[in-house]
N, C-alpha and C positions, 0 to 999 in steps of 0.2 A: 828953474821952476819952469813946467810947461803950462801952456798957451790952456784958462781954464774951456772947458766942456758944455755949454747949454746941452737940459735933453728937456722937450717938454712931452711930459705924459697927459693922458686922458683921465678921469676919472673911473678909477676901480682898473688899469693899465696897473701891470707891475715890469718889472725891469730889476737884476740879478746884478747884484755890486759884488766884488771877491767874496761870492758865495752867498751872499747873504740874498731872500728875498723880497722884495719891497713892494709892495701895495699901496696907490697913492688913491685919496678917498674923492680927491676934487684936483680937476685939472690944476697942472702945477706944472712951475719947470723951474729944475736941478742943476744946480752949478756946481761940477766934479772941479775941483779946483786942484786937486793930487794924481798923480799916476795909479788908478784904477783901472779894475778891470771888469767891462761892462757887459751883459749879455741885454737887451732888448727882447721882449714877451714874443714878438712877432717876427721875430729869428730862433724862435725856439719848437722845436720840433717835437711830435707828441711820437711816442712809441708805436702808434699803430700805423704813423705814415713813416716806417723804419722797413719798407718793404719791398729794397731794393738793399744790393749793399755798399755804395757808397751814401746811401742814407743812412744804412747801421755807422757806417764810419761818423758821420755827419754826430750822428747819435752819441756815439762813444766820444768824439772830441768837445762837445757840448755840455756833457758829464762833466769834465772837467774843469771848464769852468764856474759850473752850477754849483759841485760838489766838488773843490778844493781839498777837504779833507781826506777826500780818498783817492784825491787823483794819482797816485802811485801805482796801486791798484788797476785804474782806467786805464791807467798811459799801459798796463801789462798786455791788457786784453786792444787795446789800442795797435800796439804790435803785433800781435797773433791775427787781427785782422786785417791790419797793411801788409802784412807779407803772405798772407792768401789771396789778396787782391793784387798784390803785384805778381803772382806767379799762374792765378787764373784770367791776366787780364794780357788781351791782346794788343789792345787802342793804345797808338803811342801817345792821343795825349791824356789820354786819361794814364796813363803810364808815367810821364812826366807828369804832371798833375797830381798824382799817387807820390811821387819823389821831390814836392815842393812842400805836401803835404805833411810829408815827417821831416822834411830838413825845419819847418815853418815849427810843430811842435816839439822838437828837441830843441829850439833853438828858445823855450816859451814864450812863444807866438799862437796858441791855440787860436786866438779869435780869427788871426788872419787866416788859420788853417781852413777855419769854417769857410769863410770867404771863398778859396780857392775850392773846395768841395761843391760848393753849391754852383760855382761856374763849371763843374762839372756835369750837374744832371742834367742836363738838355741833353749831351753825346750819350751817357746812360738809357735815357728816355728811347735814343734812336738808334742803339746798339737793342735792347732789348724789347723794340715795338709795342712800345708803350701808348697809350695814346693821353698825349703832353697838355689836351687841353682836360683830362679826367683831376678833380681837385686831388686824390690821393698822388697823382704822379708829380704833382708838381711843388716846388722847394718852398720852405717859405721862403715870404713875399717882404720884405722889409717895408715897413710904414713911414719911413722917414730917410730924410739920405745918410742920417749917420748910421754905423756898419756897426758889430759887436765888436767891439775895442779895446784897446786902452788907452786912457785918457792922455796918456805922452804918447802915441802912436798918431802916426798920418793917416788921414780918413782917404 
């Protein structure tokens, strides 16, 4: 058995656990006792924030976690988008990151793939000449130390 993870949520906050969306009515602390995949609401990117290729890739990977019943179709979309990015990208850091993301998703670790993609957002913003202080240019910023992960994964 893995070490339990405690997550504190504020009233009205949502968490995505194994494809289920839970919203809490009041402040609560959840203790996850077994291996689950979860995504905190603060990590969820909205479709209107997917204005760059890496943010689109993030959204696709996030969809694998939020909607596991359609994960196979989403994986096909991931493969197509990932392949297009590999062909179009010249930046070595992004290419290396994309290779890591592909490996993580193939290994069934999409939550770690999201973390890798988020780390590439500033590089993409610089390449695209985006104003990183603009709200639409920023990545979803975690409100807590806990990242999107599996309870069995190292944080």
